[in-house]
mmCIF file of the C-alpha atoms, coordinates in Angstrom:
data_MODEL
# 
_entry.id   MODEL 
# 
loop_
_atom_site.group_PDB 
_atom_site.id 
_atom_site.type_symbol 
_atom_site.label_atom_id 
_atom_site.label_alt_id 
_atom_site.label_comp_id 
_atom_site.label_asym_id 
_atom_site.label_entity_id 
_atom_site.label_seq_id 
_atom_site.pdbx_PDB_ins_code 
_atom_site.Cartn_x 
_atom_site.Cartn_y 
_atom_site.Cartn_z 
_atom_site.occupancy 
_atom_site.B_iso_or_equiv 
_atom_site.pdbx_formal_charge 
_atom_site.auth_seq_id 
_atom_site.auth_comp_id 
_atom_site.auth_asym_id 
_atom_site.auth_atom_id 
_atom_site.pdbx_PDB_model_num 
ATOM 1   C CA . MET A 1 1   ? 82.991  98.458  95.512  1.00 0.00 ? 1   MET A CA 1 
ATOM 2   C CA . THR A 1 2   ? 80.024  99.268  98.105  1.00 0.00 ? 2   THR A CA 1 
ATOM 3   C CA . HIS A 1 3   ? 81.129  99.299  101.595 1.00 0.00 ? 3   HIS A CA 1 
ATOM 4   C CA . ALA A 1 4   ? 78.715  96.527  102.418 1.00 0.00 ? 4   ALA A CA 1 
ATOM 5   C CA . SER A 1 5   ? 81.249  94.552  99.983  1.00 0.00 ? 5   SER A CA 1 
ATOM 6   C CA . PHE A 1 6   ? 84.295  96.228  101.179 1.00 0.00 ? 6   PHE A CA 1 
ATOM 7   C CA . SER A 1 7   ? 83.050  95.167  105.206 1.00 0.00 ? 7   SER A CA 1 
ATOM 8   C CA . SER A 1 8   ? 82.081  92.006  103.994 1.00 0.00 ? 8   SER A CA 1 
ATOM 9   C CA . THR A 1 9   ? 86.235  90.921  103.467 1.00 0.00 ? 9   THR A CA 1 
ATOM 10  C CA . THR A 1 10  ? 89.252  90.067  105.394 1.00 0.00 ? 10  THR A CA 1 
ATOM 11  C CA . GLU A 1 11  ? 88.262  90.383  108.615 1.00 0.00 ? 11  GLU A CA 1 
ATOM 12  C CA . ALA A 1 12  ? 86.119  93.078  108.039 1.00 0.00 ? 12  ALA A CA 1 
ATOM 13  C CA . HIS A 1 13  ? 86.259  96.404  106.162 1.00 0.00 ? 13  HIS A CA 1 
ATOM 14  C CA . SER A 1 14  ? 90.478  95.107  105.015 1.00 0.00 ? 14  SER A CA 1 
ATOM 15  C CA . GLY A 1 15  ? 89.301  94.496  101.630 1.00 0.00 ? 15  GLY A CA 1 
ATOM 16  C CA . PHE A 1 16  ? 90.670  91.575  100.845 1.00 0.00 ? 16  PHE A CA 1 
ATOM 17  C CA . PRO A 1 17  ? 88.272  88.195  100.724 1.00 0.00 ? 17  PRO A CA 1 
ATOM 18  C CA . GLY A 1 18  ? 89.065  85.659  103.624 1.00 0.00 ? 18  GLY A CA 1 
ATOM 19  C CA . SER A 1 19  ? 87.200  86.910  106.489 1.00 0.00 ? 19  SER A CA 1 
ATOM 20  C CA . GLY A 1 20  ? 89.332  85.368  109.347 1.00 0.00 ? 20  GLY A CA 1 
ATOM 21  C CA . SER A 1 21  ? 91.405  83.067  107.195 1.00 0.00 ? 21  SER A CA 1 
ATOM 22  C CA . SER A 1 22  ? 93.378  85.399  105.066 1.00 0.00 ? 22  SER A CA 1 
ATOM 23  C CA . MET A 1 23  ? 96.476  83.766  107.050 1.00 0.00 ? 23  MET A CA 1 
ATOM 24  C CA . GLY A 1 24  ? 95.493  80.311  105.112 1.00 0.00 ? 24  GLY A CA 1 
ATOM 25  C CA . ASP A 1 25  ? 93.340  81.241  102.267 1.00 0.00 ? 25  ASP A CA 1 
ATOM 26  C CA . ALA A 1 26  ? 94.444  79.293  99.068  1.00 0.00 ? 26  ALA A CA 1 
ATOM 27  C CA . ASP A 1 27  ? 94.619  81.549  95.995  1.00 0.00 ? 27  ASP A CA 1 
ATOM 28  C CA . ARG A 1 28  ? 92.253  80.761  92.976  1.00 0.00 ? 28  ARG A CA 1 
ATOM 29  C CA . ALA A 1 29  ? 93.183  81.101  89.496  1.00 0.00 ? 29  ALA A CA 1 
ATOM 30  C CA . HIS A 1 30  ? 90.466  83.827  87.831  1.00 0.00 ? 30  HIS A CA 1 
ATOM 31  C CA . PRO A 1 31  ? 90.627  85.210  84.122  1.00 0.00 ? 31  PRO A CA 1 
ATOM 32  C CA . LEU A 1 32  ? 92.609  88.473  83.585  1.00 0.00 ? 32  LEU A CA 1 
ATOM 33  C CA . PRO A 1 33  ? 90.226  91.400  82.688  1.00 0.00 ? 33  PRO A CA 1 
ATOM 34  C CA . SER A 1 34  ? 90.354  91.803  78.591  1.00 0.00 ? 34  SER A CA 1 
ATOM 35  C CA . GLY A 1 35  ? 93.392  93.411  77.332  1.00 0.00 ? 35  GLY A CA 1 
ATOM 36  C CA . ALA A 1 36  ? 94.911  93.442  80.691  1.00 0.00 ? 36  ALA A CA 1 
ATOM 37  C CA . VAL A 1 37  ? 98.848  91.868  81.364  1.00 0.00 ? 37  VAL A CA 1 
ATOM 38  C CA . PRO A 1 38  ? 99.575  90.282  84.348  1.00 0.00 ? 38  PRO A CA 1 
ATOM 39  C CA . PRO A 1 39  ? 101.587 91.808  86.991  1.00 0.00 ? 39  PRO A CA 1 
ATOM 40  C CA . THR A 1 40  ? 105.487 90.525  86.691  1.00 0.00 ? 40  THR A CA 1 
ATOM 41  C CA . PRO A 1 41  ? 107.666 89.175  88.902  1.00 0.00 ? 41  PRO A CA 1 
ATOM 42  C CA . ALA A 1 42  ? 109.696 92.781  89.188  1.00 0.00 ? 42  ALA A CA 1 
ATOM 43  C CA . GLU A 1 43  ? 106.264 94.237  91.005  1.00 0.00 ? 43  GLU A CA 1 
ATOM 44  C CA . THR A 1 44  ? 106.952 94.030  94.354  1.00 0.00 ? 44  THR A CA 1 
ATOM 45  C CA . LEU A 1 45  ? 104.757 93.390  96.780  1.00 0.00 ? 45  LEU A CA 1 
ATOM 46  C CA . ALA A 1 46  ? 104.471 96.763  98.057  1.00 0.00 ? 46  ALA A CA 1 
ATOM 47  C CA . GLN A 1 47  ? 103.182 98.075  94.404  1.00 0.00 ? 47  GLN A CA 1 
ATOM 48  C CA . ARG A 1 48  ? 100.850 95.195  94.292  1.00 0.00 ? 48  ARG A CA 1 
ATOM 49  C CA . PHE A 1 49  ? 99.777  95.794  97.974  1.00 0.00 ? 49  PHE A CA 1 
ATOM 50  C CA . ASP A 1 50  ? 99.254  99.876  97.359  1.00 0.00 ? 50  ASP A CA 1 
ATOM 51  C CA . TRP A 1 51  ? 97.455  99.150  93.807  1.00 0.00 ? 51  TRP A CA 1 
ATOM 52  C CA . LEU A 1 52  ? 94.944  97.342  95.292  1.00 0.00 ? 52  LEU A CA 1 
ATOM 53  C CA . ILE A 1 53  ? 94.468  99.534  98.635  1.00 0.00 ? 53  ILE A CA 1 
ATOM 54  C CA . ASP A 1 54  ? 94.469  103.066 96.141  1.00 0.00 ? 54  ASP A CA 1 
ATOM 55  C CA . ALA A 1 55  ? 91.799  101.442 94.065  1.00 0.00 ? 55  ALA A CA 1 
ATOM 56  C CA . MET A 1 56  ? 89.608  100.539 96.765  1.00 0.00 ? 56  MET A CA 1 
ATOM 57  C CA . PRO A 1 57  ? 86.867  103.617 98.923  1.00 0.00 ? 57  PRO A CA 1 
ATOM 58  C CA . VAL A 1 58  ? 89.229  104.311 101.305 1.00 0.00 ? 58  VAL A CA 1 
ATOM 59  C CA . GLU A 1 59  ? 91.900  106.273 102.659 1.00 0.00 ? 59  GLU A CA 1 
ATOM 60  C CA . ARG A 1 60  ? 95.027  106.055 103.701 1.00 0.00 ? 60  ARG A CA 1 
ATOM 61  C CA . THR A 1 61  ? 96.751  107.658 106.969 1.00 0.00 ? 61  THR A CA 1 
ATOM 62  C CA . LEU A 1 62  ? 100.157 107.786 108.951 1.00 0.00 ? 62  LEU A CA 1 
ATOM 63  C CA . LEU A 1 63  ? 101.700 104.872 110.569 1.00 0.00 ? 63  LEU A CA 1 
ATOM 64  C CA . ASP A 1 64  ? 101.481 104.482 114.422 1.00 0.00 ? 64  ASP A CA 1 
ATOM 65  C CA . ARG A 1 65  ? 104.969 104.634 114.583 1.00 0.00 ? 65  ARG A CA 1 
ATOM 66  C CA . SER A 1 66  ? 105.010 102.152 117.521 1.00 0.00 ? 66  SER A CA 1 
ATOM 67  C CA . LEU A 1 67  ? 103.725 99.833  115.143 1.00 0.00 ? 67  LEU A CA 1 
ATOM 68  C CA . VAL A 1 68  ? 106.604 100.572 112.684 1.00 0.00 ? 68  VAL A CA 1 
ATOM 69  C CA . ARG A 1 69  ? 109.351 99.807  114.976 1.00 0.00 ? 69  ARG A CA 1 
ATOM 70  C CA . ALA A 1 70  ? 107.591 96.291  116.403 1.00 0.00 ? 70  ALA A CA 1 
ATOM 71  C CA . VAL A 1 71  ? 107.236 95.312  112.585 1.00 0.00 ? 71  VAL A CA 1 
ATOM 72  C CA . ARG A 1 72  ? 111.273 96.352  111.753 1.00 0.00 ? 72  ARG A CA 1 
ATOM 73  C CA . ARG A 1 73  ? 111.643 94.398  114.926 1.00 0.00 ? 73  ARG A CA 1 
ATOM 74  C CA . LEU A 1 74  ? 110.203 91.415  113.627 1.00 0.00 ? 74  LEU A CA 1 
ATOM 75  C CA . ASP A 1 75  ? 111.468 91.682  110.086 1.00 0.00 ? 75  ASP A CA 1 
ATOM 76  C CA . PRO A 1 76  ? 114.797 93.657  110.157 1.00 0.00 ? 76  PRO A CA 1 
ATOM 77  C CA . ASP A 1 77  ? 114.959 92.915  106.313 1.00 0.00 ? 77  ASP A CA 1 
ATOM 78  C CA . GLY A 1 78  ? 111.973 94.665  105.681 1.00 0.00 ? 78  GLY A CA 1 
ATOM 79  C CA . HIS A 1 79  ? 109.977 92.491  103.236 1.00 0.00 ? 79  HIS A CA 1 
ATOM 80  C CA . LEU A 1 80  ? 106.603 93.004  105.089 1.00 0.00 ? 80  LEU A CA 1 
ATOM 81  C CA . ILE A 1 81  ? 104.214 95.850  103.885 1.00 0.00 ? 81  ILE A CA 1 
ATOM 82  C CA . LEU A 1 82  ? 102.732 97.901  106.595 1.00 0.00 ? 82  LEU A CA 1 
ATOM 83  C CA . ARG A 1 83  ? 99.768  100.124 105.337 1.00 0.00 ? 83  ARG A CA 1 
ATOM 84  C CA . ARG A 1 84  ? 97.556  101.917 107.511 1.00 0.00 ? 84  ARG A CA 1 
ATOM 85  C CA . ILE A 1 85  ? 93.379  102.623 105.939 1.00 0.00 ? 85  ILE A CA 1 
ATOM 86  C CA . ARG A 1 86  ? 90.237  104.466 106.682 1.00 0.00 ? 86  ARG A CA 1 
ATOM 87  C CA . VAL A 1 87  ? 87.163  103.632 105.552 1.00 0.00 ? 87  VAL A CA 1 
ATOM 88  C CA . ALA A 1 88  ? 83.902  104.670 105.362 1.00 0.00 ? 88  ALA A CA 1 
ATOM 89  C CA . GLY A 1 89  ? 82.794  105.974 108.956 1.00 0.00 ? 89  GLY A CA 1 
ATOM 90  C CA . GLY A 1 90  ? 86.076  106.615 110.058 1.00 0.00 ? 90  GLY A CA 1 
ATOM 91  C CA . ALA A 1 91  ? 87.509  103.512 111.695 1.00 0.00 ? 91  ALA A CA 1 
ATOM 92  C CA . THR A 1 92  ? 90.946  102.379 111.338 1.00 0.00 ? 92  THR A CA 1 
ATOM 93  C CA . PHE A 1 93  ? 92.914  99.364  110.452 1.00 0.00 ? 93  PHE A CA 1 
ATOM 94  C CA . ASP A 1 94  ? 96.567  98.809  109.722 1.00 0.00 ? 94  ASP A CA 1 
ATOM 95  C CA . LEU A 1 95  ? 97.262  95.564  107.276 1.00 0.00 ? 95  LEU A CA 1 
ATOM 96  C CA . LEU A 1 96  ? 100.207 93.788  107.291 1.00 0.00 ? 96  LEU A CA 1 
ATOM 97  C CA . ALA A 1 97  ? 101.137 92.212  103.921 1.00 0.00 ? 97  ALA A CA 1 
ATOM 98  C CA . LEU A 1 98  ? 103.294 89.127  104.513 1.00 0.00 ? 98  LEU A CA 1 
ATOM 99  C CA . PRO A 1 99  ? 105.344 87.552  101.771 1.00 0.00 ? 99  PRO A CA 1 
ATOM 100 C CA . ASP A 1 100 ? 104.931 83.981  100.350 1.00 0.00 ? 100 ASP A CA 1 
ATOM 101 C CA . GLY A 1 101 ? 107.227 81.965  102.615 1.00 0.00 ? 101 GLY A CA 1 
ATOM 102 C CA . PHE A 1 102 ? 107.307 84.471  105.649 1.00 0.00 ? 102 PHE A CA 1 
ATOM 103 C CA . LEU A 1 103 ? 104.510 82.386  107.745 1.00 0.00 ? 103 LEU A CA 1 
ATOM 104 C CA . ASP A 1 104 ? 106.896 78.773  107.329 1.00 0.00 ? 104 ASP A CA 1 
ATOM 105 C CA . ARG A 1 105 ? 108.912 79.656  110.000 1.00 0.00 ? 105 ARG A CA 1 
ATOM 106 C CA . PRO A 1 106 ? 106.911 78.661  113.593 1.00 0.00 ? 106 PRO A CA 1 
ATOM 107 C CA . ALA A 1 107 ? 109.241 82.042  114.972 1.00 0.00 ? 107 ALA A CA 1 
ATOM 108 C CA . HIS A 1 108 ? 107.448 84.548  112.829 1.00 0.00 ? 108 HIS A CA 1 
ATOM 109 C CA . ARG A 1 109 ? 104.231 83.218  113.376 1.00 0.00 ? 109 ARG A CA 1 
ATOM 110 C CA . ASP A 1 110 ? 104.448 83.092  117.110 1.00 0.00 ? 110 ASP A CA 1 
ATOM 111 C CA . ALA A 1 111 ? 105.477 86.783  117.038 1.00 0.00 ? 111 ALA A CA 1 
ATOM 112 C CA . LEU A 1 112 ? 102.532 87.534  114.574 1.00 0.00 ? 112 LEU A CA 1 
ATOM 113 C CA . ARG A 1 113 ? 100.201 86.249  116.810 1.00 0.00 ? 113 ARG A CA 1 
ATOM 114 C CA . ALA A 1 114 ? 101.336 87.835  119.508 1.00 0.00 ? 114 ALA A CA 1 
ATOM 115 C CA . LEU A 1 115 ? 101.518 91.133  117.708 1.00 0.00 ? 115 LEU A CA 1 
ATOM 116 C CA . ARG A 1 116 ? 98.053  91.481  116.581 1.00 0.00 ? 116 ARG A CA 1 
ATOM 117 C CA . SER A 1 117 ? 96.882  90.482  119.971 1.00 0.00 ? 117 SER A CA 1 
ATOM 118 C CA . ARG A 1 118 ? 98.465  92.856  121.442 1.00 0.00 ? 118 ARG A CA 1 
ATOM 119 C CA . ARG A 1 119 ? 97.407  95.388  118.504 1.00 0.00 ? 119 ARG A CA 1 
ATOM 120 C CA . HIS A 1 120 ? 93.666  93.636  119.476 1.00 0.00 ? 120 HIS A CA 1 
ATOM 121 C CA . ARG A 1 121 ? 93.809  94.755  123.307 1.00 0.00 ? 121 ARG A CA 1 
ATOM 122 C CA . LEU A 1 122 ? 94.833  98.208  122.331 1.00 0.00 ? 122 LEU A CA 1 
ATOM 123 C CA . GLY A 1 123 ? 91.861  98.804  120.422 1.00 0.00 ? 123 GLY A CA 1 
ATOM 124 C CA . CYS A 1 124 ? 94.015  98.752  116.864 1.00 0.00 ? 124 CYS A CA 1 
ATOM 125 C CA . PRO A 1 125 ? 92.890  95.891  114.327 1.00 0.00 ? 125 PRO A CA 1 
ATOM 126 C CA . LEU A 1 126 ? 96.040  94.608  112.431 1.00 0.00 ? 126 LEU A CA 1 
ATOM 127 C CA . ARG A 1 127 ? 95.162  92.534  109.453 1.00 0.00 ? 127 ARG A CA 1 
ATOM 128 C CA . LEU A 1 128 ? 97.691  90.144  108.086 1.00 0.00 ? 128 LEU A CA 1 
ATOM 129 C CA . ILE A 1 129 ? 96.994  89.432  104.325 1.00 0.00 ? 129 ILE A CA 1 
ATOM 130 C CA . ARG A 1 130 ? 99.095  86.599  102.161 1.00 0.00 ? 130 ARG A CA 1 
ATOM 131 C CA . GLU A 1 131 ? 100.677 87.886  99.816  1.00 0.00 ? 131 GLU A CA 1 
ATOM 132 C CA . ALA A 1 132 ? 98.635  85.066  97.103  1.00 0.00 ? 132 ALA A CA 1 
ATOM 133 C CA . VAL A 1 133 ? 95.741  87.063  98.449  1.00 0.00 ? 133 VAL A CA 1 
ATOM 134 C CA . VAL A 1 134 ? 97.308  90.117  97.502  1.00 0.00 ? 134 VAL A CA 1 
ATOM 135 C CA . SER A 1 135 ? 98.096  88.630  93.717  1.00 0.00 ? 135 SER A CA 1 
ATOM 136 C CA . ARG A 1 136 ? 94.598  87.109  93.133  1.00 0.00 ? 136 ARG A CA 1 
ATOM 137 C CA . GLU A 1 137 ? 92.899  88.393  89.877  1.00 0.00 ? 137 GLU A CA 1 
ATOM 138 C CA . PRO A 1 138 ? 90.970  89.630  88.540  1.00 0.00 ? 138 PRO A CA 1 
ATOM 139 C CA . ARG A 1 139 ? 91.213  91.477  91.656  1.00 0.00 ? 139 ARG A CA 1 
ATOM 140 C CA . LEU A 1 140 ? 95.013  92.969  91.048  1.00 0.00 ? 140 LEU A CA 1 
ATOM 141 C CA . SER A 1 141 ? 95.069  93.805  87.664  1.00 0.00 ? 141 SER A CA 1 
ATOM 142 C CA . ASN A 1 142 ? 91.873  95.578  87.945  1.00 0.00 ? 142 ASN A CA 1 
ATOM 143 C CA . ALA A 1 143 ? 93.722  97.427  90.346  1.00 0.00 ? 143 ALA A CA 1 
ATOM 144 C CA . ARG A 1 144 ? 96.671  97.637  88.327  1.00 0.00 ? 144 ARG A CA 1 
ATOM 145 C CA . LEU A 1 145 ? 93.843  99.460  85.056  1.00 0.00 ? 145 LEU A CA 1 
ATOM 146 C CA . ILE A 1 146 ? 92.919  101.659 88.010  1.00 0.00 ? 146 ILE A CA 1 
ATOM 147 C CA . HIS A 1 147 ? 96.975  102.713 88.716  1.00 0.00 ? 147 HIS A CA 1 
ATOM 148 C CA . GLU A 1 148 ? 97.636  103.013 84.895  1.00 0.00 ? 148 GLU A CA 1 
ATOM 149 C CA . SER A 1 149 ? 94.361  105.458 84.855  1.00 0.00 ? 149 SER A CA 1 
ATOM 150 C CA . ALA A 1 150 ? 95.092  107.744 88.149  1.00 0.00 ? 150 ALA A CA 1 
ATOM 151 C CA . GLY A 1 151 ? 97.000  110.486 85.966  1.00 0.00 ? 151 GLY A CA 1 
ATOM 152 C CA . PHE A 1 152 ? 94.276  110.971 83.768  1.00 0.00 ? 152 PHE A CA 1 
ATOM 153 C CA . HIS A 1 153 ? 92.452  113.929 84.706  1.00 0.00 ? 153 HIS A CA 1 
ATOM 154 C CA . PRO A 1 154 ? 88.765  114.286 83.335  1.00 0.00 ? 154 PRO A CA 1 
ATOM 155 C CA . SER A 1 155 ? 87.250  117.835 83.153  1.00 0.00 ? 155 SER A CA 1 
ATOM 156 C CA . ARG A 1 156 ? 85.349  119.237 85.824  1.00 0.00 ? 156 ARG A CA 1 
ATOM 157 C CA . CYS A 1 157 ? 82.372  119.678 83.910  1.00 0.00 ? 157 CYS A CA 1 
ATOM 158 C CA . ALA A 1 158 ? 82.736  115.796 82.488  1.00 0.00 ? 158 ALA A CA 1 
ATOM 159 C CA . THR A 1 159 ? 82.880  114.741 86.263  1.00 0.00 ? 159 THR A CA 1 
ATOM 160 C CA . ARG A 1 160 ? 79.878  117.002 87.632  1.00 0.00 ? 160 ARG A CA 1 
ATOM 161 C CA . ARG A 1 161 ? 77.861  115.402 84.907  1.00 0.00 ? 161 ARG A CA 1 
ATOM 162 C CA . LEU A 1 162 ? 78.480  112.087 85.621  1.00 0.00 ? 162 LEU A CA 1 
ATOM 163 C CA . ILE A 1 163 ? 78.252  112.481 89.240  1.00 0.00 ? 163 ILE A CA 1 
ATOM 164 C CA . ARG A 1 164 ? 74.996  114.188 88.815  1.00 0.00 ? 164 ARG A CA 1 
ATOM 165 C CA . HIS A 1 165 ? 74.139  111.026 86.220  1.00 0.00 ? 165 HIS A CA 1 
ATOM 166 C CA . LEU A 1 166 ? 74.817  108.711 89.473  1.00 0.00 ? 166 LEU A CA 1 
ATOM 167 C CA . PHE A 1 167 ? 73.054  110.808 92.132  1.00 0.00 ? 167 PHE A CA 1 
ATOM 168 C CA . ALA A 1 168 ? 69.825  110.618 89.379  1.00 0.00 ? 168 ALA A CA 1 
ATOM 169 C CA . GLU A 1 169 ? 70.277  106.501 88.917  1.00 0.00 ? 169 GLU A CA 1 
ATOM 170 C CA . GLY A 1 170 ? 70.351  106.064 92.757  1.00 0.00 ? 170 GLY A CA 1 
ATOM 171 C CA . GLY A 1 171 ? 74.219  105.975 93.235  1.00 0.00 ? 171 GLY A CA 1 
ATOM 172 C CA . SER A 1 172 ? 75.305  103.343 91.164  1.00 0.00 ? 172 SER A CA 1 
ATOM 173 C CA . ALA A 1 173 ? 75.009  102.276 87.267  1.00 0.00 ? 173 ALA A CA 1 
ATOM 174 C CA . THR A 1 174 ? 77.015  100.322 84.756  1.00 0.00 ? 174 THR A CA 1 
ATOM 175 C CA . LEU A 1 175 ? 80.542  101.107 83.449  1.00 0.00 ? 175 LEU A CA 1 
ATOM 176 C CA . ARG A 1 176 ? 78.135  101.610 79.860  1.00 0.00 ? 176 ARG A CA 1 
ATOM 177 C CA . ASP A 1 177 ? 75.801  103.901 81.029  1.00 0.00 ? 177 ASP A CA 1 
ATOM 178 C CA . CYS A 1 178 ? 78.074  105.761 82.315  1.00 0.00 ? 178 CYS A CA 1 
ATOM 179 C CA . LEU A 1 179 ? 80.186  106.598 78.711  1.00 0.00 ? 179 LEU A CA 1 
ATOM 180 C CA . PRO A 1 180 ? 77.607  109.244 77.913  1.00 0.00 ? 180 PRO A CA 1 
ATOM 181 C CA . PRO A 1 181 ? 77.891  112.026 80.814  1.00 0.00 ? 181 PRO A CA 1 
ATOM 182 C CA . LEU A 1 182 ? 81.613  111.910 79.742  1.00 0.00 ? 182 LEU A CA 1 
ATOM 183 C CA . ARG A 1 183 ? 80.836  112.557 76.088  1.00 0.00 ? 183 ARG A CA 1 
ATOM 184 C CA . GLY A 1 184 ? 83.841  114.957 75.340  1.00 0.00 ? 184 GLY A CA 1 
ATOM 185 C CA . GLU A 1 185 ? 86.179  113.262 76.832  1.00 0.00 ? 185 GLU A CA 1 
ATOM 186 C CA . THR A 1 186 ? 89.179  111.473 75.205  1.00 0.00 ? 186 THR A CA 1 
ATOM 187 C CA . ASP A 1 187 ? 88.999  108.251 76.584  1.00 0.00 ? 187 ASP A CA 1 
ATOM 188 C CA . PRO A 1 188 ? 85.891  107.763 78.761  1.00 0.00 ? 188 PRO A CA 1 
ATOM 189 C CA . ALA A 1 189 ? 86.405  104.250 80.311  1.00 0.00 ? 189 ALA A CA 1 
ATOM 190 C CA . CYS A 1 190 ? 90.011  106.078 81.447  1.00 0.00 ? 190 CYS A CA 1 
ATOM 191 C CA . ALA A 1 191 ? 88.011  108.637 82.900  1.00 0.00 ? 191 ALA A CA 1 
ATOM 192 C CA . ILE A 1 192 ? 85.963  106.931 84.557  1.00 0.00 ? 192 ILE A CA 1 
ATOM 193 C CA . LEU A 1 193 ? 89.091  104.377 85.819  1.00 0.00 ? 193 LEU A CA 1 
ATOM 194 C CA . ALA A 1 194 ? 91.159  107.689 87.007  1.00 0.00 ? 194 ALA A CA 1 
ATOM 195 C CA . LEU A 1 195 ? 87.850  109.096 88.930  1.00 0.00 ? 195 LEU A CA 1 
ATOM 196 C CA . VAL A 1 196 ? 87.949  105.588 90.880  1.00 0.00 ? 196 VAL A CA 1 
ATOM 197 C CA . ALA A 1 197 ? 91.691  106.174 91.632  1.00 0.00 ? 197 ALA A CA 1 
ATOM 198 C CA . SER A 1 198 ? 90.310  109.659 92.889  1.00 0.00 ? 198 SER A CA 1 
ATOM 199 C CA . LYS A 1 199 ? 88.122  108.305 95.455  1.00 0.00 ? 199 LYS A CA 1 
ATOM 200 C CA . PHE A 1 200 ? 84.791  110.102 93.761  1.00 0.00 ? 200 PHE A CA 1 
ATOM 201 C CA . LEU A 1 201 ? 83.858  106.347 92.295  1.00 0.00 ? 201 LEU A CA 1 
ATOM 202 C CA . ALA A 1 202 ? 84.161  102.791 93.349  1.00 0.00 ? 202 ALA A CA 1 
ATOM 203 C CA . VAL A 1 203 ? 84.031  99.634  91.481  1.00 0.00 ? 203 VAL A CA 1 
ATOM 204 C CA . ASP A 1 204 ? 83.792  95.940  91.931  1.00 0.00 ? 204 ASP A CA 1 
ATOM 205 C CA . LEU A 1 205 ? 87.411  94.518  91.599  1.00 0.00 ? 205 LEU A CA 1 
ATOM 206 C CA . ASP A 1 206 ? 86.763  90.776  92.488  1.00 0.00 ? 206 ASP A CA 1 
ATOM 207 C CA . HIS A 1 207 ? 85.121  90.673  88.808  1.00 0.00 ? 207 HIS A CA 1 
ATOM 208 C CA . PRO A 1 208 ? 86.323  91.869  85.353  1.00 0.00 ? 208 PRO A CA 1 
ATOM 209 C CA . LEU A 1 209 ? 85.622  94.662  84.581  1.00 0.00 ? 209 LEU A CA 1 
ATOM 210 C CA . GLY A 1 210 ? 83.900  95.647  81.488  1.00 0.00 ? 210 GLY A CA 1 
ATOM 211 C CA . PRO A 1 211 ? 80.952  97.440  80.065  1.00 0.00 ? 211 PRO A CA 1 
ATOM 212 C CA . GLU A 1 212 ? 78.689  95.846  82.435  1.00 0.00 ? 212 GLU A CA 1 
ATOM 213 C CA . SER A 1 213 ? 80.558  96.641  86.038  1.00 0.00 ? 213 SER A CA 1 
ATOM 214 C CA . ARG A 1 214 ? 78.598  98.436  88.113  1.00 0.00 ? 214 ARG A CA 1 
ATOM 215 C CA . VAL A 1 215 ? 80.411  101.502 88.916  1.00 0.00 ? 215 VAL A CA 1 
ATOM 216 C CA . HIS A 1 216 ? 79.236  103.532 92.355  1.00 0.00 ? 216 HIS A CA 1 
ATOM 217 C CA . LEU A 1 217 ? 79.076  107.353 93.459  1.00 0.00 ? 217 LEU A CA 1 
ATOM 218 C CA . VAL A 1 218 ? 81.703  107.142 96.664  1.00 0.00 ? 218 VAL A CA 1 
ATOM 219 C CA . THR A 1 219 ? 79.449  109.051 99.513  1.00 0.00 ? 219 THR A CA 1 
ATOM 220 C CA . ARG A 1 220 ? 80.537  111.747 100.385 1.00 0.00 ? 220 ARG A CA 1 
ATOM 221 C CA . HIS A 1 221 ? 80.367  112.907 96.730  1.00 0.00 ? 221 HIS A CA 1 
ATOM 222 C CA . VAL A 1 222 ? 76.684  112.758 96.473  1.00 0.00 ? 222 VAL A CA 1 
ATOM 223 C CA . PRO A 1 223 ? 75.500  116.180 95.345  1.00 0.00 ? 223 PRO A CA 1 
ATOM 224 C CA . ALA A 1 224 ? 73.559  118.133 98.036  1.00 0.00 ? 224 ALA A CA 1 
ATOM 225 C CA . ALA A 1 225 ? 69.834  118.764 97.977  1.00 0.00 ? 225 ALA A CA 1 
# 
């Protein structure tokens, strides 16, 4: 996923669709990637949220303690999931995932609006993400595949060959075209997803992953001239 497509999603920079409507965005069905297994109810909101964040070209950072305390006062049972990310360029955003039904209570809605307004006044944007948005397909299944590939470690030589290939192609190529530089790897496609998990590469999560998926080189890994 390029920085442009990333920053055009939920309220700018959260990586989730919906722009300003993330609190009311209706879920829509999408086909699963070929061979993908849909997440089960046992896979918690926190797990699914982390898969998505870890599959994006962003960096997780330490939480703001004052915000953690505010969220705990609002939700002492721990249903809300708070994460902080830094995007390319250095901007930092707090993301709060809301479980299904949490906004059904007017008191919850009012408290979240007030909290978001306070954070805005402090210059610390807080993005509210509905569980239906977190669970949207095919993005979630793509993120799960990337998560499951994270333990695979392609060789340094193969990684350098792929980065040089992408650089020569202007920073982007199809997944199919990225396979030859990974010759000798046990599972080249898995190696590409592992490099996405390692933030060397990025992919568009909003379309099923396949041979024609675009693979992008993350800017900080562009070879020096």
